[in-house]
N, C-alpha and C positions, 0 to 999 in steps of 0.2 A: 970440689964441684960435684953437685948432686947428679946421681945416675939418671939417665934418660929413661922414663917410664912410658912405654908405648901405650899401655892401657889407659893411663891417665890422659895422655895426649889425645887418644881417640875419643875419650869421653868429653874432653873439652871441645874438640871439633864438632862432635854431635850436638852439644849444647849450643854452640855458635850457629850451626846449621839450622837447628830448630828455631832459634831466635830469629834468624834471617827469614825463614819460612813464615813465621808469625808476623814479622814486620812487613813482608811482601803482601800478606793477606790483608793487613790493616790498610796499607796504601792502596791496594786494588779496590777495597771497599770504598775508600774515600773518593777514588776516581769514579767509580760507578755511581756513587751517591751524587757527585757533582754533575755528572752527565744527566742523571735523572732529574735533578733540580732544574737544569737548563732546557733539556729536550724532552723529558719524560712527562707522563700524565700526572696531573695534580690530584686526581681522585684518590680517596682513601678506601674505596670499596675493594675488597679482596676475595669476593665469592668465587670468581673464576680461577684465581690462583689456588684456593682451597680445593676445589673440585679437581683441578689438574693434578695436585699432589696426591689426593686420595684415590684418584682413578688408577694410579699405578698399583695400588693394592686391591682395590675393589671397584672395578669399572662402573658398576651400576649404582654407586653411591649418589645420594642427593644432597642438596645444601643443608637440609634439616639434619641429616645423619652426620654431616661434617660437624655441625654445631654440637650435636649430642656427644660425638666422639671426643670433643675438646673438653667437656665438663663431666665430672664424675656423677653429678646429680642431673636427672633428666630436666630438659627445658620445659617451661610452660608452653601450652599450645600457642603457636605463633598467631597473632591476630591476622586474620585474612583481610586484605584490602578489597573492598567491594568494587567490582568492575562496573564502571559507569558506561551506559550506552553512549555512543557517539552523538553529540548534541546536534550534529548537522550544522547548518548555517546559523550562526548566532544572531539573535535579535539585538538591535541597538538599544541603549538605555532609554527608559521612558522619560527621564528628566531632561533629556536634550530637546531643545525647541525644534519643531517641525515646520518646514517651509514647503508647502504643496505646490507642485507644478503639474498642471493638467495638459496632457498632450492630446490634441483633438485629431480626429480622423480627417485626412485630406479630402476624401470623397464621402459626403454625407449620404449618398444614394447607394443602393444595393448593387454589387458588382454583377450579380446574375441577372436580375430582372429590371433594375433601374429604379425601383420604388424607393421612396424616402425612408430612411432608417431612424430608429429612436434609441436613445441611450438606455441601456439595461444595467449598467454598472461600470465599475472600474477595476482594472488589474493593477494592484499596487506593488511597488518594489521600493526598498529603502537603501540608500547608500550614505555613508558618512562623508560629509563635506566640510569645508573649512573656508573661512574668509581670512586672508592674510591680515596680520596686525597692521592697523592704520595709525600712524603717528599724527598728532595734530597739536595745535597750540591752544590751550585753554586760557581765554582772556577773562579775568575777574574784574568787574567794575563795582566798586563800593560807592554807594550813594552818599553824597555829601549834602548835608542840609545846614542852612544858616538861619539864625534867629534874627528877625527883622528889628527887634527891640534892643537886644544887648550885643548883637554881632557875634554870638557864639556859633562856632562851626562844629558839627558832629558827624561821625560816620561809624558804621559797624566794625567790630574787630574782625581780623582775619582768623579763619579756623587754624588751629595749630597744625604744623607740618613737621615731617621728619627732619628735613634740612631747611631751616628757616632761611628765607631770602635766596633759596637755591634756584637753579635753572630748571630742575626736574620736579615733577609731581611725586607724591608718595608712591603711586603705582609704578612709576619708572624706577624709583630707587629700590623698591622691594623686588621688582623683577630683576634688577642687576644683582642683588644679593642671592636670589634663588638660582639664577643662571650660573653663578660662580660656585655656590656651595651645595646645590642640589644636582645641577646638571654638569658641574665641573668645567664650565667655560671660563677660561682666563679672561682678564679684562681687556687684553689687546684684541682678542677675537670679538668681544662685545663692541669694542670701539669700531672695528671694521664693519660689523653688522649694522650699527647705527648709521654709519656713513653711507653704506650701500643701500639700505632700505628706506632711510628717512632723509638722507642728504644732510645730516647734522654732524658736525665735527665737534666731538667732545673729547678732551684729552684723557689719557689714562689716569693722570693725577686727579682729575675731577671725579672720575668713576671710583677711584680708590678712596677719595674723601667721603663719598656717599657710603661706601661699604664700612669704613671705619666709624662713621657716625652711627650707623646701625649697631655695630658692635659695642660702641660706647653706651648707647641707650639700653642695650640688653644686659649689660653687666650687673645692674642692681637686680634685675629679674633672676639672673643666674645665681646671685648671692642668696636670694630667697630659696631657690631650688636646692642649693647646697644645704641650707638649714633644714629643709624638709627631708632630704636624703639622710642626714645624720640623725633623724628621729626614727628611721627604719631599723629593723633588727637584722636585716640581711642585705648585703651589698656585694656586687661583683666589680672587679677592677682589672684594668689592663692598661698598657701604654704602647705608644708607637712613636716613630721618629718624625720630625718635620724640620726641613732645612730653613734657616733664618739668615737673612742678610744682616751683617753686623756693622757695616760701614766703617770698618777699621783699616781700610786700604790694603787688606790682605788679598782681596779678590776671591775669597773662598767663603762658602756658606758655613755657618756653625750648625752642628747637628743638635737641635733642641728636641724636646719631647712633649707630647700631649698625653697626659694621664687622664683616664676616663673611669668614672665611678657611677654605677647605675644600679637600679633596682629592677629585677625582671618584671616586665609588664608595666613599668613605671618610667619616670623621668631619668635622664642621665646627664651628668655634668662633666665637661672637659676642663682640665686645668693645664695651663701652659707653664712649662719649666725649662730653663736652659740646660739642665742636667738630668741624669737618670738616677741620681742618688736617693737615699732613703728620706732625705729632707722633704721631697715632694709629698709622698703619702703621709708622712708624719705631720706635716703642716696641715694638710687637708682634713685628715681624720681627727686630729687633736686627741682627746681622751675618749673617743667613741668606743663602745664596748659591745658591738654586735658580732655577727658572723660575716667574715670577709672571705670571699672566694677569689683566688687568683691562680696563675700558673706558678712555676717553680722559681721565679725570679726572687733573689734573696732580699731585694730592697723592701719587700712587703713584710719581712720578718721584723719583729720588735717595733711595731707601730701601733697606734691606738692605745686604749686603756688597758689596764691589767687583766680585765676579764674578756678581752677580745678573743674570739675563736677563729682560727685560721683554717680554712678547708681548701683542698686541692681540686684539680680538674682531671677527670678520667679521660677526657678527649686528648689532652696533651700526653698522658701516659700511653694511650692507645696509638697515637701518632708516631711515637718512637718505635714501636714494634712494627707499624706499617712501613716505616722507613727501612727497617731490617729486612722485611719481606721483599720490598722493592729492590734492595741491593742483592739479596739472595732469595730468589723466588722459590727455591726448593728447601728453605729452612723450615722444617716441620714445627720446631719449637716456637718460632716466632709466629707462625700461622695459627697454631693452637692458642697462643696467648691473645692474639687479636680476636679470635672467635670467643674466647672466654669473656673478654671485655665487651664484645658485641652482645653477649647474653645479658650483661648488666643493663645495657641500653634498651634491650628488648623488653625488659620488665617495665621501664618507664614508658616505652612506646605503648605497651598494652594498657597502662594506666591512663594515658592520654586518650586512647581510643574509647575507653570505657568512661571517660570524663570523670575520673575518680578525684576525690579531694586529696590534698597533700597528705593528710593523715592516712587515708586509704592507700596512697602510693607508698608511704613509709612502711606500712604493714606488708605490702606486697614485696617490697625490697627485702625486708627481714625474712620473709618466708622463702624466697628464692635466691636473691642476690647475695645475701649474707654469707652463705656457705661458699659461693663461687669466689667471692672476694678473698676468703681465707685460702682457697685453693690457688688463686693467682699469687698470693704472697708466698706460699710454701714452694710453688714452682720457681718463682724468681730467686728465692734463697738457694735452691738447688742449681739453677742455671748460673748463678754468680760464681760458683766453684769451677765451672768448665768454660764459660764464655770469656773471650779476650776482653779486658776492660775497655780498650780503645775501639773495639769493633762496634758496629751499629747495634747488634744484639746486646753486647755488654753495656753499652751506654743506655739502652732502653731499660735493661734490668736494674742498673744502678739508679737511674732516675726514678723508677717506680718504687724501689726500696727506700731511697732517700726521702721521697714524698709520702711514704706509706701512712704515717700518722695522720697527715692532712687528708689523704685520699679516703682513709677509713672513716673519717668523721662525716663523710657524705651520707652515711647510713645511720647517723645519730640524730639528724634534725629533719623534720618533715618538709620544711620550705626550701631546703637546699637542692639545687639542681646537680646532676652528675657531672656536668661540664660547665665551662666558662664560655661556651660558644656564643651566647647572647652578647657578651662584652666584646668578643672578637669580631662579631658581625658588625657592631657599631663602629669599628675601626676601618671597615672596608671603604666607606666614602672618603675617608681621609687619605687612604692609599691611592684611590683613583684620582682624587683632587691634586695631590702633590705631583702626579705625573703630568698634569696639565698646567696648573699655575706655579709649579716648580718650587716656590719657597714663600715664606712669610717675609714681608718687606722690611721689618725691623723687630727688635726685641720688644719695643713698646707696643707694637701691633699684635703681638702674640696673645695677650689676654683678651683682646677684642675679637680676634679670630676664634678663640676657644669659646667665647660667649655665643657667637653665631652658631658654631657647630653644636653646642649644647642644646640650643633651642631647636635647630633643624632636626637633630637626631631624636630629641624628645617628642617632637611632633610626629615624626615617622613612626616611632614606637606606639604612640597613642592614637594613630590614624587621624591626626588633626591636620587640616589643610594649612600648610605653612603660609601661603599667601594671605589667606583670610586672617590668620592669627596676627601676622606682622602688621597688616593694614589696620587691624583693630586696636592693637596695644601701643604701637610706636608713636603715633602723633600725640604730642603733649606729654610724653614720658618724662622729659626733663623737669617738668613742673610738679610731678606727682611726689607725694610723701611715701615713706616706707610702708605705712599701713595701706595706702592706695595701690602699691605695687604688689603686695602679697597675694591678692586674688587674681593676678594677671599671669601667673605661671601657666605653661601649656596645660597641665593637668587640671588646675582649678578653672581655667578659662573654658576648657572643653566641658567640664562638669556643669558650669553655669549655663552653657548653651543647651545642654541636654535637659 
């Protein structure tokens, strides 16, 4: 039997104690992070935390000094935001119709001497008013004519409608779609509103039929939008969940996904997929060989053609370090890393305020941000040696280093944004919608819903009135050929109007 070695036993206990302390630290971080997710603020601004930390060393420090302390190279002069004077009471838009109401004096004679007074002018004030929506029945009478010689009867053709032989006009159908996918009103609420305001009882199944008809008619338009997107050299992509009723008697929704592909400042296309696998982007992109910007999800790897360039998102990397600061507000290393990344975005903000071209912005990035990016990488390499891999700081460091080749490519191409936030912002209406309308009715409805969301979001990005667009292009869509549909995408329709 081996002799008992007290020193070896003490060393083993110390290792176990150190491991237990590290485990407790990780578990405490996870608990704090969960509490922050549920109860804490969602803002990613950390300027107050930066000043709080630096004030312990130098109480008079300013936010600009905090940023300069985080980067070895001095920051460019921060663009100042011009203070706008308070506009006072805003004037109402000139394009709104005016209805004048003249309020006459009750006593036409002078209160002092009793003499008759004369009008010398008016004191005008404006208020925004509204007339409640008025539902009515439009009766269309087509004139029938008969020939007295050959007994032939003729009458004019009906104008094409979105829902042929349906109960509702095109305006009511479009309003139903806009209320659901722009204002996030589920159909059961719209059903109650129609019954309350118009006394009309229309079943949810009928309302759903109108919506699905619009989605069906928009699918060829979205197919053209996809072809146009794949001609672009730079796309952003993201995905989000959407519950789907499968009608398989399980009583539970299936978690499907909406994949979104878009061009900054241009159209965007949603694609419905039952899964989150690589097959989705691989099918959509085909052999496309442009620049694809995404987050760190691995399904975007090995898609597209051989020359496809995959770039990352600095906002996602920054968000990881923001989470580390929220969990440990006194973590100086995480705070400095956030401010280093803020400096990168400061360069782009300066370019926007100067209305610089993308080529000028790239030159500005290379002048200032290039060296800061190298500093971020070197510091992450150093932190990886000391930070716990499962801690929030360790996860932020590992994410940044794993994504580094893709993050670094943002400084190689002029048109590439530093973040994928435009794509993420396009997902917010979907997140708001699914909290209200809860799920998609069936797997067959998914592509139609995706088509509607594609058009609605593209119109929002292009500042195109959704109602005007749908009323203009949907009637008669089923009879149009592919060549007739091509000019009807939101971008080309808006260009033709301008």
